[in-house]
Steps between C-alpha positions, in 0.01 A plus 500: 500500500771634726379574853676837500303612191178373644564689824583822319165488319284389796643768722436782246205715582300684223570811705865482387378620162340803668819583676707465183247692286258704714192648330671831413777312327241291300340836395838625375564177317156508335572859393845397359346219303233735357761767418717240333226357296437847352835458318431158342238253384587231758338402823676442837358313796654452842402216731650462843453239770670414828531122433405234253172326563511153663414332167824628351709427809389140538640418151805723546395720216721783387401864513506513118212244489291728719581801291394325187175383652428863620589630151198290376273560801541874480453485125821684417492312173174667412628802311457576130867504424591225742741730670399468867776455757439365857747584775454241781660555839494222765659597831573175674733366224608851401354416163469757219368373163422681180260323271444654158243415242569373155516844330733641761715184489543520124586869518713526809831310513497230771819646663305826565299357795766361741667839570163636600461218753852563619428870547186428693664233720779742590249762623300232681817388680543853628134488619386747233210302361316800360814623332571159360160463354497853358850439344381178345174639373694797356747271310220283369317813390814617308538161324125504408532861374795401290327197345135609519512882485187703548341599173479869422166632614385172670476420870590158637182293504585408860370147454596379843464658854804697617434429871750251646344167605571390855439134540419305811317767694 
């Protein structure tokens, strides 16, 4: 592992997540996820942490590996149509990963996800973390509405919590 990367992670405080996404922002993000899910049958989860855990750093793991583990740990795969999507944000590496379940992966073209990450990253670089997350959640919601539209007269089963998960507190 490179010493610079190790230092970036060790020096990160979990409070940095609170500065990037204070409680009021988390409320608005939760509301946006709920509102978006009213338009489709998919599920969106957001997980944010300041830095990778030591177990990932010592083996120089990539942010994607952590995102995939959290996808399983948060049970994003546990939806009837396998159309859950995890948005993982890791501040130390400026990592943004989108992990989609099998149903969403089959329905949504693979080239649809990278522009969402790019959109979020641009907002994050401008220190607009809430705006970046809201933009990403909105775009994911539009993709899910296109491929898994809400059924007439039915509400989204809301199989997963909409509240963002803040890790490392």
